[in-house]
C-alpha positions as CSV (number, residue, x, y, z in Angstrom):
1,M,36.2,133.5,-14.1
2,K,38.4,133.6,-10.9
3,L,38.3,130.6,-8.6
4,K,36.9,131.4,-5.2
5,T,39.2,130.3,-2.4
6,Y,38.0,129.5,1.1
7,T,39.9,129.7,4.4
8,P,40.6,126.4,6.3
9,E,38.5,127.8,9.2
10,F,35.6,128.4,6.9
11,R,35.8,124.9,5.5
12,A,36.0,123.4,9.0
13,E,32.9,125.3,10.1
14,E,30.9,124.1,7.0
15,V,32.0,120.5,7.5
16,K,30.7,120.8,11.1
17,L,27.3,121.9,9.8
18,V,27.0,118.7,7.9
19,L,28.6,116.2,10.2
20,E,27.6,117.5,13.7
21,Q,24.3,119.4,13.0
22,G,22.9,116.9,10.6
23,L,22.2,119.2,7.7
24,S,22.3,117.5,4.3
25,Q,25.1,118.5,2.0
26,E,22.7,120.0,-0.5
27,Q,21.0,122.2,2.2
28,A,24.3,123.3,3.6
29,A,25.7,124.1,0.2
30,Q,22.7,126.2,-0.7
31,W,22.7,128.0,2.7
32,I,26.4,129.0,2.5
33,E,26.4,129.5,-1.3
34,V,29.1,127.0,-2.0
35,P,28.9,124.5,-4.9
36,K,27.6,121.1,-3.8
37,G,30.7,119.3,-5.2
38,T,33.0,121.5,-3.3
39,L,31.2,120.9,0.0
40,A,31.0,117.2,-0.7
41,N,34.8,117.1,-1.2
42,W,35.4,118.8,2.1
43,V,33.0,116.4,3.9
44,S,34.5,113.3,2.3
45,A,38.0,114.5,3.2
46,A,36.9,115.0,6.8
47,K,35.3,111.6,7.0
48,R,38.4,109.9,5.5
49,S,40.5,111.4,8.3
50,T,40.5,109.3,11.4
51,D,42.1,112.0,13.5
52,P,39.5,114.5,14.7
53,A,42.2,117.2,14.8
54,A,42.8,116.8,11.1
55,L,39.8,118.8,10.1
56,P,40.7,121.7,7.9
57,G,41.8,124.7,9.9
58,S,42.9,122.8,13.0
59,R,46.5,122.7,14.2
60,S,48.3,120.4,16.5
61,V,48.9,121.2,20.2
62,A,52.6,121.5,19.6
63,E,52.1,124.1,16.9
64,L,49.8,126.1,19.1
65,E,52.2,126.0,22.1
66,T,55.0,127.1,19.8
67,E,53.0,130.0,18.6
68,L,51.9,130.9,22.1
69,A,55.5,131.0,23.3
70,K,56.5,133.2,20.4
71,L,53.6,135.6,21.1
72,R,54.4,135.8,24.8
73,K,58.1,136.7,24.0
74,E,56.9,139.4,21.6
75,L,54.5,140.8,24.2
76,A,57.3,140.9,26.9
77,V,59.5,142.8,24.5
78,E,56.7,145.3,23.7
79,R,55.9,145.8,27.4
80,M,59.6,146.4,28.1
81,E,59.9,149.0,25.3
82,K,56.7,150.7,26.6
83,E,58.2,150.9,30.1
84,V,61.4,152.4,28.7
85,L,59.5,155.1,26.8
86,K,57.5,155.9,29.9
87,R,60.6,156.8,32.0
88,S,61.6,160.4,32.2
89,P,64.7,161.3,30.2
90,R,67.8,161.4,32.5
91,T,69.5,164.1,30.4
92,L,67.1,166.9,31.4
93,R,67.4,166.8,35.2
94,G,66.6,170.3,36.4
95,S,67.3,173.6,34.8
96,R,70.9,174.0,36.0
97,C,73.6,174.0,33.4
98,P,76.4,171.6,34.2
99,V,79.0,174.0,32.6
100,R,79.8,177.2,34.6
101,V,79.4,180.3,32.6
102,H,80.6,183.8,33.5
103,E,77.7,186.2,33.9
104,D,79.1,189.0,31.8
105,G,80.3,186.8,29.0
106,A,83.2,189.2,28.3
107,T,85.9,187.2,30.1
108,Q,87.3,183.9,28.9
109,V,88.5,181.0,31.0
110,S,91.9,179.6,30.1
111,A,91.7,180.6,26.4
112,W,88.5,178.7,25.8
113,P,85.4,180.6,24.6
114,V,82.4,181.0,26.9
115,V,79.9,178.2,26.5
116,P,76.3,179.5,26.8
117,C,73.8,177.4,28.7
118,L,71.0,176.2,26.5
């Protein structure tokens, strides 16, 4: 049988049910369908921890600030790329051909073939 894994966020929420809302471990375990021993381990680990930020699923302020800075940089790059794509292409200014072409196409200019305008 494959062991079921739980996310740190899920664990933190279930520990809060027991510690903050006053549910017994047995009631909470039945309600969320987690083995009693597993929930008891999560709660005891949270109680041993003296730092309130050390609950499963929580991160330090420095980690969150680092991630925020990284995400802001990524967002700035994405916005810049979007603005570049919005701009009209500079190569298609008007319908005039930059190369002069003889109307009849029969004559050549200085031994070079006539270049048609696309």
